[in-house]
All heavy atoms as an XYZ file, in Angstrom:
811
protein
N     -13.830    -19.443     13.288
C     -14.384    -20.299     12.270
C     -15.200    -21.380     12.965
O     -14.730    -22.026     13.888
C     -13.237    -20.884     11.447
C     -13.675    -21.669     10.251
S     -12.256    -22.319      9.329
C     -12.051    -21.057      8.119
N     -16.412    -21.614     12.530
C     -17.242    -22.651     13.132
C     -16.830    -24.007     12.593
O     -16.196    -24.106     11.541
C     -18.726    -22.412     12.811
O     -18.919    -22.550     11.402
C     -19.184    -21.040     13.284
N     -17.225    -25.045     13.306
C     -16.896    -26.398     12.852
C     -17.503    -26.653     11.481
O     -16.929    -27.358     10.662
C     -17.381    -27.419     13.867
N     -18.660    -26.078     11.212
C     -19.322    -26.276      9.930
C     -18.531    -25.645      8.782
O     -18.515    -26.160      7.674
C     -20.729    -25.680      9.988
C     -21.599    -26.048      8.830
C     -23.006    -25.550      9.055
C     -23.913    -26.104      7.980
N     -25.288    -25.695      8.210
N     -17.843    -24.542      9.043
C     -17.100    -23.833      8.004
C     -15.702    -24.410      7.774
O     -15.036    -24.029      6.832
C     -16.997    -22.360      8.364
N     -15.255    -25.294      8.623
C     -13.912    -25.859      8.470
C     -13.868    -26.804      7.276
O     -14.784    -27.576      7.053
C     -13.501    -26.603      9.735
C     -13.308    -25.686     10.916
C     -12.787    -26.468     12.116
N     -12.853    -25.664     13.311
C     -11.876    -24.863     13.721
N     -10.779    -24.772     13.019
N     -11.996    -24.163     14.824
N     -12.742    -26.766      6.526
C     -12.620    -27.664      5.376
C     -12.449    -29.113      5.825
O     -12.034    -29.385      6.952
C     -11.375    -27.160      4.656
C     -10.605    -26.417      5.682
C     -11.599    -25.892      6.677
N     -12.767    -30.018      4.913
C     -12.544    -31.438      5.186
C     -11.053    -31.690      5.322
O     -10.232    -30.991      4.721
C     -13.094    -32.298      4.042
C     -14.600    -32.283      3.975
O     -15.248    -32.076      5.023
O     -15.136    -32.480      2.867
N     -10.718    -32.712      6.104
C      -9.326    -33.105      6.290
C      -9.148    -34.536      5.811
O     -10.084    -35.317      5.818
C      -8.934    -33.023      7.764
C      -8.859    -31.608      8.306
C      -8.491    -31.616      9.776
N      -7.076    -31.511     10.024
C      -6.398    -30.363     10.096
N      -7.020    -29.240      9.897
N      -5.123    -30.360     10.353
N      -7.918    -34.854      5.438
C      -7.604    -36.236      5.110
C      -7.631    -37.029      6.422
O      -7.490    -36.454      7.499
C      -6.212    -36.347      4.444
O      -5.229    -35.781      5.310
C      -6.195    -35.656      3.084
N      -7.810    -38.350      6.349
C      -7.894    -39.150      7.577
C      -6.688    -38.987      8.506
O      -6.838    -39.046      9.727
C      -8.002    -40.588      7.058
C      -8.624    -40.445      5.708
C      -8.070    -39.150      5.151
N      -5.501    -38.732      7.950
C      -4.316    -38.571      8.803
C      -4.192    -37.156      9.373
O      -3.322    -36.890     10.198
C      -3.037    -38.965      8.060
C      -2.770    -38.121      6.820
O      -3.439    -37.080      6.608
O      -1.871    -38.513      6.038
N      -5.054    -36.218      8.937
C      -5.056    -34.856      9.454
C      -3.969    -33.961      8.899
O      -3.848    -32.809      9.295
N      -3.191    -34.471      7.972
C      -2.069    -33.694      7.453
C      -2.460    -32.711      6.351
O      -1.713    -31.780      6.071
C      -0.991    -34.647      6.924
C      -0.384    -35.480      8.022
C       0.580    -36.483      7.464
N       1.183    -37.251      8.546
C       1.959    -38.297      8.356
N       2.237    -38.712      7.133
N       2.465    -38.938      9.394
N      -3.600    -32.931      5.742
C      -4.022    -32.085      4.622
C      -5.480    -31.693      4.785
O      -6.264    -32.413      5.398
C      -3.856    -32.830      3.289
C      -2.433    -33.208      2.993
C      -1.939    -34.439      3.394
C      -1.587    -32.337      2.333
C      -0.631    -34.800      3.137
C      -0.264    -32.693      2.077
C       0.214    -33.928      2.481
N      -5.834    -30.535      4.214
C      -7.227    -30.126      4.107
C      -7.618    -30.240      2.640
O      -6.759    -30.203      1.756
C      -7.462    -28.690      4.632
C      -6.655    -27.666      3.837
C      -7.150    -28.610      6.126
C      -7.000    -26.220      4.123
N      -8.906    -30.391      2.395
C      -9.410    -30.494      1.025
C     -10.284    -29.266      0.767
O     -11.264    -29.037      1.467
C     -10.249    -31.775      0.810
C      -9.504    -33.015      1.309
C     -10.690    -31.896     -0.643
C      -8.227    -33.325      0.594
N      -9.922    -28.478     -0.243
C     -10.674    -27.283     -0.622
C     -10.929    -27.366     -2.122
O      -9.984    -27.431     -2.912
C      -9.901    -25.989     -0.281
C     -10.689    -24.765     -0.723
C      -9.578    -25.922      1.197
N     -12.199    -27.375     -2.486
C     -12.593    -27.474     -3.900
C     -11.878    -28.625     -4.610
O     -11.406    -28.476     -5.741
C     -12.321    -26.153     -4.632
C     -13.185    -25.023     -4.123
O     -14.328    -25.299     -3.673
O     -12.742    -23.858     -4.165
N     -11.773    -29.743     -3.917
C     -11.180    -30.935     -4.514
C      -9.661    -30.951     -4.519
O      -9.053    -31.924     -4.938
N      -9.026    -29.876     -4.065
C      -7.563    -29.822     -4.010
C      -7.088    -30.078     -2.597
O      -7.704    -29.660     -1.633
C      -7.047    -28.449     -4.457
C      -7.098    -28.298     -5.963
C      -6.358    -27.090     -6.421
N      -4.908    -27.273     -6.298
C      -4.032    -26.337     -6.635
N      -4.443    -25.178     -7.076
N      -2.751    -26.556     -6.504
N      -5.969    -30.740     -2.507
C      -5.371    -31.066     -1.220
C      -4.295    -30.030     -0.900
O      -3.434    -29.739     -1.723
C      -4.759    -32.462     -1.313
C      -4.332    -33.043     -0.008
C      -3.836    -34.434     -0.208
N      -2.520    -34.364     -0.849
C      -1.609    -35.307     -0.776
N      -1.860    -36.420     -0.137
N      -0.450    -35.162     -1.353
N      -4.376    -29.443      0.303
C      -3.419    -28.441      0.769
C      -2.891    -28.886      2.125
O      -3.630    -29.432      2.934
C      -4.100    -27.078      0.939
C      -4.694    -26.546     -0.323
C      -5.967    -26.750     -0.772
C      -4.044    -25.749     -1.304
N      -6.153    -26.119     -1.967
C      -4.983    -25.488     -2.326
C      -2.773    -25.218     -1.419
C      -4.687    -24.730     -3.443
C      -2.472    -24.460     -2.539
C      -3.417    -24.226     -3.529
N      -1.617    -28.604      2.386
C      -1.045    -28.988      3.673
C      -1.730    -28.218      4.800
O      -1.909    -27.012      4.731
C       0.456    -28.711      3.718
C       1.087    -29.403      4.921
C       2.552    -29.144      5.111
N       3.356    -29.371      3.936
C       4.642    -29.049      3.869
N       5.250    -28.492      4.895
N       5.331    -29.273      2.778
N      -2.112    -28.919      5.838
C      -2.779    -28.311      6.987
C      -1.761    -27.597      7.875
O      -0.579    -27.946      7.909
C      -3.501    -29.383      7.807
N      -2.247    -26.613      8.598
C      -1.436    -25.927      9.596
C      -1.053    -26.922     10.691
O      -1.834    -27.804     11.045
C      -2.257    -24.771     10.213
O      -2.544    -23.830      9.176
C      -1.511    -24.084     11.327
N       0.147    -26.770     11.213
C       0.637    -27.620     12.300
C      -0.324    -27.508     13.490
O      -0.496    -26.429     14.057
C       2.034    -27.148     12.698
C       2.693    -27.980     13.769
O       1.993    -28.771     14.445
O       3.916    -27.835     13.946
N      -0.957    -28.608     13.885
C      -1.936    -28.548     14.978
C      -1.321    -28.306     16.350
O      -2.038    -27.977     17.296
C      -2.619    -29.917     14.919
C      -1.599    -30.814     14.293
C      -0.841    -29.951     13.324
N      -0.001    -28.429     16.486
C       0.644    -28.227     17.785
C       1.012    -26.769     18.060
O       1.479    -26.449     19.149
C       1.892    -29.101     17.911
C       1.545    -30.550     18.185
O       0.360    -30.840     18.460
O       2.456    -31.391     18.129
N       0.798    -25.874     17.087
C       1.082    -24.459     17.339
C       0.026    -23.950     18.309
O      -1.167    -24.124     18.070
C       1.038    -23.633     16.025
C       2.069    -24.138     15.023
C       1.256    -22.142     16.334
C       1.978    -23.474     13.666
N       0.440    -23.330     19.413
C      -0.549    -22.786     20.358
C      -1.481    -21.799     19.636
O      -1.041    -21.064     18.751
C       0.304    -22.072     21.411
C       1.653    -22.703     21.295
C       1.811    -23.094     19.859
N      -2.748    -21.785     20.019
C      -3.744    -20.982     19.302
C      -3.378    -19.505     19.235
O      -3.573    -18.878     18.203
C      -5.137    -21.161     19.909
C      -6.228    -20.440     19.145
C      -6.229    -20.678     17.628
O      -5.994    -21.814     17.189
O      -6.464    -19.703     16.885
N      -2.817    -18.938     20.295
C      -2.460    -17.511     20.239
C      -1.369    -17.260     19.204
O      -1.428    -16.284     18.446
C      -2.048    -16.985     21.620
C      -0.801    -17.657     22.177
O      -0.638    -18.883     21.999
O       0.010    -16.954     22.811
N      -0.387    -18.139     19.124
C       0.681    -17.995     18.132
C       0.139    -18.229     16.725
O       0.487    -17.496     15.791
C       1.821    -18.962     18.429
N      -0.713    -19.230     16.559
C      -1.299    -19.510     15.248
C      -2.142    -18.322     14.775
O      -2.096    -17.950     13.597
C      -2.140    -20.783     15.299
N      -2.886    -17.704     15.682
C      -3.708    -16.544     15.317
C      -2.820    -15.384     14.871
O      -3.138    -14.692     13.887
C      -4.585    -16.127     16.484
N      -1.718    -15.159     15.569
C      -0.793    -14.085     15.163
C      -0.186    -14.379     13.801
O      -0.069    -13.475     12.965
C       0.303    -13.914     16.213
C      -0.209    -13.230     17.466
C       0.777    -13.173     18.613
N       2.135    -12.830     18.277
C       3.196    -13.283     18.938
N       3.050    -14.108     19.961
N       4.403    -12.911     18.583
N       0.194    -15.641     13.573
C       0.759    -16.012     12.271
C      -0.270    -15.845     11.156
O       0.058    -15.358     10.068
C       1.299    -17.443     12.309
C       2.584    -17.629     13.107
C       2.864    -19.108     13.338
C       3.752    -16.954     12.387
N      -1.523    -16.235     11.398
C      -2.572    -16.052     10.390
C      -2.795    -14.571     10.100
O      -3.013    -14.178      8.950
C      -3.871    -16.719     10.832
C      -3.847    -18.235     10.724
C      -5.216    -18.856     10.931
N      -5.773    -18.548     12.246
C      -5.608    -19.298     13.326
N      -4.888    -20.404     13.257
N      -6.160    -18.950     14.471
N      -2.716    -13.749     11.131
C      -2.861    -12.310     10.941
C      -1.735    -11.762     10.063
O      -1.976    -10.966      9.140
C      -2.869    -11.603     12.301
O      -2.958    -10.204     12.128
N      -0.507    -12.192     10.336
C       0.628    -11.783      9.496
C       0.429    -12.261      8.058
O       0.711    -11.528      7.108
C       1.936    -12.352     10.043
C       2.463    -11.643     11.250
N       2.851    -10.321     11.241
C       2.683    -12.085     12.513
C       3.285     -9.973     12.442
N       3.189    -11.031     13.237
N      -0.045    -13.487      7.908
C      -0.281    -14.045      6.576
C      -1.296    -13.213      5.803
O      -1.062    -12.850      4.652
C      -0.755    -15.500      6.694
C      -1.161    -16.195      5.397
C      -0.002    -16.257      4.413
C      -1.692    -17.588      5.705
N      -2.411    -12.892      6.424
C      -3.449    -12.133      5.731
C      -2.982    -10.712      5.416
O      -3.276    -10.178      4.343
C      -4.747    -12.133      6.535
C      -5.334    -13.529      6.718
S      -5.368    -14.540      5.209
C      -6.493    -13.621      4.199
N      -2.224    -10.098      6.319
C      -1.674     -8.767      6.058
C      -0.734     -8.815      4.862
O      -0.778     -7.946      3.979
C      -0.939     -8.232      7.312
O      -1.883     -8.134      8.377
C      -0.301     -6.886      7.056
N       0.102     -9.838      4.813
C       1.038     -9.988      3.694
C       0.295    -10.251      2.387
O       0.668     -9.710      1.335
C       2.036    -11.105      3.991
N      -0.769    -11.044      2.422
C      -1.547    -11.301      1.210
C      -2.203    -10.016      0.697
O      -2.245     -9.774     -0.509
C      -2.608    -12.368      1.468
C      -2.031    -13.760      1.531
C      -3.104    -14.774      1.792
N      -2.601    -16.126      1.598
C      -3.219    -17.210      2.009
N      -4.378    -17.126      2.643
N      -2.700    -18.395      1.805
N      -2.708     -9.193      1.618
C      -3.277     -7.905      1.205
C      -2.195     -7.020      0.596
O      -2.432     -6.304     -0.381
C      -3.954     -7.213      2.379
C      -5.299     -7.834      2.742
C      -6.055     -7.004      3.760
N      -5.384     -6.910      5.048
C      -5.488     -7.806      6.019
N      -6.255     -8.878      5.865
N      -4.849     -7.634      7.156
N      -0.986     -7.078      1.149
C       0.124     -6.283      0.620
C       0.511     -6.747     -0.781
O       0.876     -5.920     -1.632
C       1.324     -6.357      1.560
N       0.420     -8.041     -1.049
C       0.679     -8.545     -2.406
C      -0.308     -7.905     -3.375
O       0.078     -7.390     -4.436
C       0.585    -10.089     -2.480
C       0.579    -10.570     -3.927
C       1.726    -10.742     -1.715
N      -1.584     -7.925     -3.019
C      -2.606     -7.336     -3.880
C      -2.387     -5.854     -4.105
O      -2.499     -5.362     -5.240
N      -2.062     -5.126     -3.058
C      -1.826     -3.684     -3.177
C      -0.621     -3.415     -4.075
O      -0.654     -2.500     -4.917
C      -1.619     -3.069     -1.801
N       0.437     -4.204     -3.918
C       1.636     -4.024     -4.741
C       1.346     -4.330     -6.207
O       1.831     -3.626     -7.106
C       2.765     -4.914     -4.219
N       0.543     -5.346     -6.450
C       0.190     -5.674     -7.840
C      -0.627     -4.560     -8.464
O      -0.401     -4.182     -9.611
C      -0.562     -7.001     -7.900
C       0.355     -8.179     -7.537
C      -0.296     -9.482     -7.799
N      -0.403     -9.638     -9.256
C      -1.061    -10.609     -9.844
N      -1.688    -11.510     -9.123
N      -1.102    -10.696    -11.142
N      -1.600     -4.034     -7.688
C      -2.421     -2.931     -8.207
C      -1.570     -1.694     -8.480
O      -1.814     -0.968     -9.435
C      -3.564     -2.600     -7.241
C      -4.681     -3.640     -7.265
C      -5.877     -3.205     -6.436
N      -5.578     -3.058     -5.020
C      -5.494     -4.051     -4.152
N      -5.702     -5.301     -4.546
N      -5.228     -3.818     -2.878
N      -0.554     -1.478     -7.643
C       0.335     -0.335     -7.804
C       1.435     -0.600     -8.835
O       2.243      0.288     -9.117
C       0.966      0.025     -6.458
N       1.468     -1.828     -9.350
C       2.500     -2.250    -10.307
C       3.898     -1.979     -9.752
O       4.749     -1.401    -10.415
C       2.283     -1.578    -11.662
C       0.952     -1.963    -12.293
C       0.692     -1.301    -13.627
O       1.565     -0.557    -14.134
O      -0.398     -1.538    -14.172
N       4.090     -2.418     -8.502
C       5.353     -2.234     -7.796
C       5.984     -3.603     -7.547
O       5.707     -4.250     -6.532
C       5.086     -1.505     -6.475
C       6.358     -1.169     -5.706
O       7.426     -1.750     -6.010
O       6.273     -0.341     -4.786
N       6.825     -4.074     -8.487
C       7.383     -5.427     -8.349
C       8.253     -5.625     -7.107
O       8.262     -6.710     -6.529
C       8.195     -5.635     -9.630
C       8.302     -4.307    -10.274
C       7.258     -3.421     -9.705
N       8.945     -4.589     -6.667
C       9.780     -4.727     -5.475
C       8.920     -4.934     -4.223
O       9.199     -5.799     -3.402
C      10.657     -3.483     -5.308
C      11.751     -3.662     -4.283
C      12.728     -2.509     -4.320
O      13.166     -2.123     -5.411
O      13.033     -2.012     -3.218
N       7.847     -4.160     -4.094
C       6.933     -4.323     -2.954
C       6.239     -5.678     -3.032
O       6.011     -6.322     -2.009
C       5.908     -3.194     -2.938
N       5.916     -6.124     -4.247
C       5.270     -7.430     -4.403
C       6.208     -8.547     -3.957
O       5.805     -9.472     -3.251
C       4.835     -7.655     -5.846
C       4.092     -8.955     -6.032
C       3.623     -9.206     -7.456
O       3.663     -8.278     -8.284
O       3.209    -10.344     -7.730
N       7.477     -8.451     -4.352
C       8.462     -9.457     -3.935
C       8.576     -9.509     -2.408
O       8.596    -10.588     -1.811
C       9.836     -9.143     -4.543
C      10.257    -10.070     -5.646
C      11.699     -9.858     -6.100
N      12.084     -8.481     -6.370
C      11.764     -7.789     -7.467
N      11.039     -8.341     -8.394
N      12.177     -6.551     -7.609
N       8.641     -8.332     -1.770
C       8.761     -8.274     -0.312
C       7.518     -8.865      0.353
O       7.625     -9.616      1.334
C       8.970     -6.828      0.145
N       6.346     -8.552     -0.177
C       5.097     -9.076      0.394
C       5.019    -10.587      0.212
O       4.613    -11.309      1.133
C       3.899     -8.386     -0.240
N       5.403    -11.078     -0.961
C       5.379    -12.535     -1.195
C       6.359    -13.257     -0.269
O       6.096    -14.374      0.182
C       5.662    -12.846     -2.658
C       4.495    -12.500     -3.565
C       4.733    -12.970     -4.993
N       3.662    -12.542     -5.852
C       2.474    -13.144     -5.968
N       2.222    -14.223     -5.252
N       1.563    -12.676     -6.793
N       7.488    -12.619      0.021
C       8.452    -13.219      0.950
C       7.825    -13.338      2.342
O       8.035    -14.341      3.043
C       9.732    -12.386      1.011
N       7.038    -12.348      2.758
C       6.354    -12.405      4.059
C       5.263    -13.475      4.060
O       5.070    -14.165      5.057
C       5.791    -11.034      4.426
C       6.905    -10.034      4.750
C       6.403     -8.681      5.188
N       5.711     -8.711      6.462
C       6.297     -8.756      7.654
N       7.603     -8.783      7.745
N       5.573     -8.765      8.760
N       4.557    -13.625      2.942
C       3.564    -14.704      2.831
C       4.271    -16.044      3.026
O       3.820    -16.885      3.810
C       2.829    -14.664      1.470
C       2.053    -15.959      1.228
C       1.912    -13.460      1.375
N       5.376    -16.223      2.322
C       6.115    -17.485      2.412
C       6.589    -17.738      3.846
O       6.439    -18.855      4.371
C       7.294    -17.468      1.442
C       8.089    -18.725      1.465
N       7.636    -19.918      0.941
C       9.307    -19.002      1.994
C       8.542    -20.862      1.127
N       9.567    -20.327      1.763
N       7.140    -16.710      4.476
C       7.624    -16.856      5.845
C       6.493    -17.271      6.791
O       6.660    -18.173      7.620
C       8.250    -15.539      6.314
C       8.857    -15.519      7.703
C       9.952    -16.571      7.852
C       9.425    -14.134      7.986
N       5.333    -16.651      6.659
C       4.191    -17.006      7.512
C       3.734    -18.435      7.248
O       3.435    -19.183      8.185
C       3.040    -16.026      7.295
N       3.686    -18.834      5.978
C       3.231    -20.183      5.655
C       4.221    -21.238      6.149
O       3.817    -22.301      6.609
C       2.946    -20.307      4.158
C       1.691    -19.491      3.800
C       1.204    -19.717      2.413
C       0.472    -20.989      2.196
N      -0.764    -21.196      2.919
N       5.519    -20.943      6.070
C       6.523    -21.865      6.611
C       6.343    -21.973      8.124
O       6.333    -23.072      8.685
C       7.956    -21.421      6.244
C       8.991    -22.202      7.048
C       8.200    -21.605      4.749
N       6.174    -20.839      8.796
C       6.005    -20.845     10.254
C       4.762    -21.626     10.665
O       4.766    -22.319     11.684
C       5.933    -19.415     10.783
N       3.703    -21.547      9.866
C       2.473    -22.290     10.150
C       2.602    -23.783      9.832
O       1.742    -24.583     10.199
C       1.305    -21.707      9.350
C       0.752    -20.387      9.861
C      -0.096    -19.709      8.800
C      -0.048    -20.611     11.136
N       3.680    -24.159      9.136
C       3.885    -25.558      8.774
C       3.250    -25.933      7.455
O       3.193    -27.106      7.095
N       2.784    -24.940      6.704
C       2.095    -25.196      5.440
C       3.058    -25.283      4.260
O       2.674    -25.681      3.158
C       1.041    -24.121      5.187
C      -0.052    -24.145      6.245
C      -1.053    -23.020      6.109
O      -1.031    -22.291      5.095
O      -1.870    -22.866      7.033
N       4.299    -24.886      4.472
C       5.362    -25.007      3.467
C       6.627    -25.454      4.182
O       6.717    -25.418      5.395
C       5.620    -23.658      2.772
C       4.522    -23.220      1.850
C       4.929    -21.983      1.085
N       3.822    -21.530      0.254
C       3.696    -20.311     -0.210
N       4.623    -19.401      0.044
N       2.664    -19.974     -0.962
N       7.621    -25.831      3.390
C       8.890    -26.274      3.968
C       8.814    -27.732      4.377
O       7.987    -28.498      3.874
N       9.666    -28.109      5.303
C       9.680    -29.487      5.791
C       8.328    -29.801      6.428
O       7.843    -29.027      7.254
C      10.792    -29.685      6.839
O      12.043    -29.309      6.250
C      10.858    -31.129      7.312
N       7.687    -30.897      6.028
C       6.391    -31.237      6.628
C       6.495    -31.319      8.152
O       7.448    -31.904      8.692
C       6.065    -32.601      6.022
C       6.808    -32.628      4.723
C       8.079    -31.862      5.000
N       5.502    -30.731      8.838
C       5.546    -30.695     10.301
C       5.538    -32.071     10.918
O       6.087    -32.275     11.998
C       4.430    -29.821     10.877
C       3.049    -30.046     10.342
C       2.427    -29.320      9.358
C       2.106    -31.025     10.761
N       1.161    -29.799      9.139
C       0.927    -30.847      9.989
C       2.119    -32.042     11.711
C      -0.204    -31.647     10.142
C       0.997    -32.836     11.857
C      -0.143    -32.630     11.074
N       4.952    -33.053     10.255
C       4.899    -34.408     10.829
C       6.240    -35.126     10.714
O       6.418    -36.186     11.293
C       3.782    -35.232     10.194
C       3.851    -35.341      8.705
C       4.509    -36.286      7.975
C       3.228    -34.466      7.757
N       4.345    -36.056      6.632
C       3.554    -34.952      6.470
C       2.428    -33.339      7.865
C       3.117    -34.323      5.312
C       1.987    -32.731      6.705
C       2.324    -33.226      5.444
N       7.203    -34.522      9.986
C       8.542    -35.097      9.883
C       9.532    -34.399     10.822
O      10.709    -34.732     10.820
C       9.055    -34.995      8.440
C       8.270    -35.847      7.468
C       8.738    -35.698      6.031
O       9.710    -34.947      5.771
O       8.119    -36.334      5.165
N       9.056    -33.435     11.591
C       9.913    -32.686     12.497
C       9.691    -33.124     13.937
O       8.596    -33.533     14.311
C       9.624    -31.181     12.384
C       9.975    -30.601     11.038
C       9.661    -29.115     10.966
O       8.596    -28.691     11.394
N      10.593    -28.346     10.446
N      10.751    -32.971     14.733
C      10.624    -33.240     16.171
C       9.825    -32.102     16.797
O       9.633    -31.046     16.190
C      12.011    -33.319     16.810
O      12.610    -32.024     16.811
N       9.372    -32.310     18.024
C       8.643    -31.255     18.733
C       9.494    -29.986     18.842
O       8.984    -28.878     18.671
C       8.224    -31.725     20.127
C       7.108    -32.759     20.083
O       6.456    -32.903     19.023
O       6.888    -33.425     21.114
N      10.794    -30.137     19.109
C      11.683    -28.980     19.243
C      11.822    -28.246     17.908
O      11.825    -27.011     17.873
C      13.049    -29.421     19.752
N      11.932    -28.984     16.808
C      12.033    -28.356     15.492
C      10.746    -27.611     15.148
O      10.790    -26.511     14.594
C      12.324    -29.403     14.421
C      13.708    -29.995     14.495
C      13.867    -31.177     13.561
O      12.977    -32.020     13.437
N      15.011    -31.235     12.904
N       9.625    -28.206     15.467
C       8.333    -27.567     15.186
C       8.202    -26.275     15.984
O       7.811    -25.234     15.448
C       7.186    -28.526     15.508
C       7.131    -29.693     14.530
C       6.278    -30.811     15.019
N       4.853    -30.536     14.834
C       3.909    -31.401     15.134
N       4.221    -32.597     15.623
N       2.642    -31.101     14.941
N       8.538    -26.332     17.266
C       8.459    -25.152     18.131
C       9.404    -24.061     17.618
O       9.041    -22.890     17.558
C       8.793    -25.545     19.570
C       8.499    -24.503     20.601
C       8.654    -25.008     22.038
N       9.487    -26.182     22.257
C       9.051    -27.448     22.338
N       7.782    -27.718     22.229
N       9.885    -28.443     22.546
N      10.603    -24.441     17.218
C      11.577    -23.473     16.692
C      11.058    -22.843     15.395
O      11.222    -21.640     15.187
C      12.925    -24.146     16.450
N      10.419    -23.638     14.545
C       9.916    -23.137     13.258
C       8.912    -22.017     13.470
O       9.046    -20.936     12.921
C       9.272    -24.280     12.459
C       8.807    -23.863     11.071
C       7.817    -24.849     10.446
N       6.585    -24.858     11.220
C       6.086    -25.908     11.874
N       6.704    -27.065     11.844
N       4.975    -25.808     12.551
N       7.897    -22.239     14.306
C       6.892    -21.185     14.463
C       7.390    -20.041     15.334
O       7.041    -18.893     15.115
C       5.528    -21.727     14.891
C       5.433    -22.436     16.199
C       5.426    -23.794     16.384
C       5.315    -21.866     17.503
N       5.303    -24.082     17.728
C       5.230    -22.909     18.432
C       5.272    -20.556     17.965
C       5.115    -22.691     19.789
C       5.151    -20.330     19.321
C       5.088    -21.402     20.218
N       8.241    -20.323     16.311
C       8.800    -19.264     17.166
C       9.680    -18.313     16.366
O       9.588    -17.087     16.494
C       9.601    -19.854     18.317
O       8.788    -20.599     19.166
N      10.545    -18.878     15.524
C      11.423    -18.057     14.696
C      10.623    -17.281     13.654
O      10.938    -16.120     13.371
C      12.492    -18.938     14.031
C      13.501    -19.494     15.023
C      14.358    -20.605     14.476
O      14.294    -20.887     13.245
O      15.095    -21.214     15.265
N       9.607    -17.891     13.099
C       8.749    -17.188     12.147
C       8.071    -15.991     12.782
O       8.050    -14.892     12.213
N       7.540    -16.189     13.979
C       6.907    -15.071     14.686
C       7.901    -13.976     15.002
O       7.601    -12.782     14.851
C       6.263    -15.557     15.990
C       4.826    -16.018     15.892
C       4.353    -16.550     17.247
C       3.910    -14.917     15.404
N       9.098    -14.350     15.420
C      10.121    -13.363     15.752
C      10.449    -12.505     14.528
O      10.634    -11.292     14.646
C      11.377    -14.060     16.289
N      10.524    -13.118     13.359
C      10.818    -12.364     12.133
C       9.650    -11.505     11.684
O       9.846    -10.410     11.171
C      11.204    -13.323     10.997
C      12.621    -13.784     11.056
C      13.028    -14.485      9.781
O      13.030    -13.852      8.712
O      13.338    -15.683      9.878
N       8.440    -12.002     11.875
C       7.254    -11.282     11.378
C       6.774    -10.179     12.325
O       6.161     -9.215     11.867
C       6.127    -12.273     11.107
C       6.340    -13.180      9.906
C       5.403    -14.371      9.943
C       6.182    -12.395      8.614
N       7.006    -10.338     13.625
C       6.529     -9.341     14.597
C       7.262     -8.025     14.491
O       8.297     -7.843     14.039
C       6.628     -9.863     16.027
C       5.456    -10.776     16.376
O       4.436    -10.752     15.690
O       5.601    -11.518     17.378
C-alpha cells in the first residue's frame, strides 16, 4: 500500500478514518512479516464468509466469521485495545493468533 492510499489516522494513531467512520488501527508493534500473515488470514477468512453466504451454509459461515474475529483480535483491531496492553501481552496476542490461524 502506498502512503497516498493509506487512510487518515487520528492524532494519537489509535484509529483510522474511512469514509468518515473511525476504526481501530492495527497494532503498530506487530512485526511486518507477522502482520502480513495475519492480514492474509483475515482476507482468506473474509472470502470464506462470502463463499459460505453464497452457498447458504450457516455452519461454514460461522466458522469463517470466527476466523475473521480471531485474525482481527490478533491484529489488535478487536478485543482489549493494544494501547492498554503491556508489550508482553501484545506479543502474546499476535503470536497466539498466528499459532491458531497457521
